[in-house]
N, C-alpha and C positions, 0 to 999 in steps of 0.2 A: 373307180374301183370295181373289180369284178369278183364275184364269189361263185365258185363252182360247187354245186350241190346235186346229189342224186335224187333228192326229194324236194318238192316245192317249199319255199321259205315263206313265212308269214310276212305280210306287209301292213303298214299303217297308212291310213288315209289322211292326207294333209288337207287342211281347210284354210279359210281366211278369217281374220279377226273381225270382219265387218258383217258376217252373216250368221244369224241365229245364235250368237254367243250370249250366254246369260250368266249372271252371278251364280256361283256354285258349280259351274262346269269345270272339269279338269282340263288343263292345257299343258303343253310342252313348249318351252322357249329354247330356241337354238340360235346361236350367233356368236358375236365377238364383242361383248360389252367391255368397255374400258380397255380396249385393245388386247383382251385376253382371247386366245384362239381356241377353237373347238370346244365351246361351252354348251352344255345342255342341262336343263333343269326342268322340273315339273312342279305344278302347283294348282291352286284353285283360283278362279276369277272372282275378284271382289267387287269390281265396278266396271261397266263397259262404256261409260260416257263421262269420265273424269275430264274436266276442262282445265286449260292452263290457268285460268283465274282461280280455280280451286286450290292450286298449288302455289299461288303467289307469283306466277309468271305472267303478269299482266301484259307485257310487251309481245308475248308470243301467243298466236291464236292457233292452238292445236287441241285435239282431243286425244286422250290417253286411255289405254286399257290397263286396269290395275289388277295385279295378281299378288299372291304371296310367294311366288317363285324366288328362291334365294339367289342373289347375284353377289358373290363374295369377292372382295378385292384385297 
């Protein structure tokens, strides 16, 4: 996509979820959850090291980032 503008447009710096992210930080989630296209939502980080076992997913060894971002289906 190209946007033509006569004045400079503001930009947002994108980061990674594994560097200096702390509970209480504001985040934006973008993607295609549940096969829904072009989804974007914002929220606050609740936990940065939620483990699969905390969620009752003992067979999967993953770490999760927990937010209060709404993902509606």
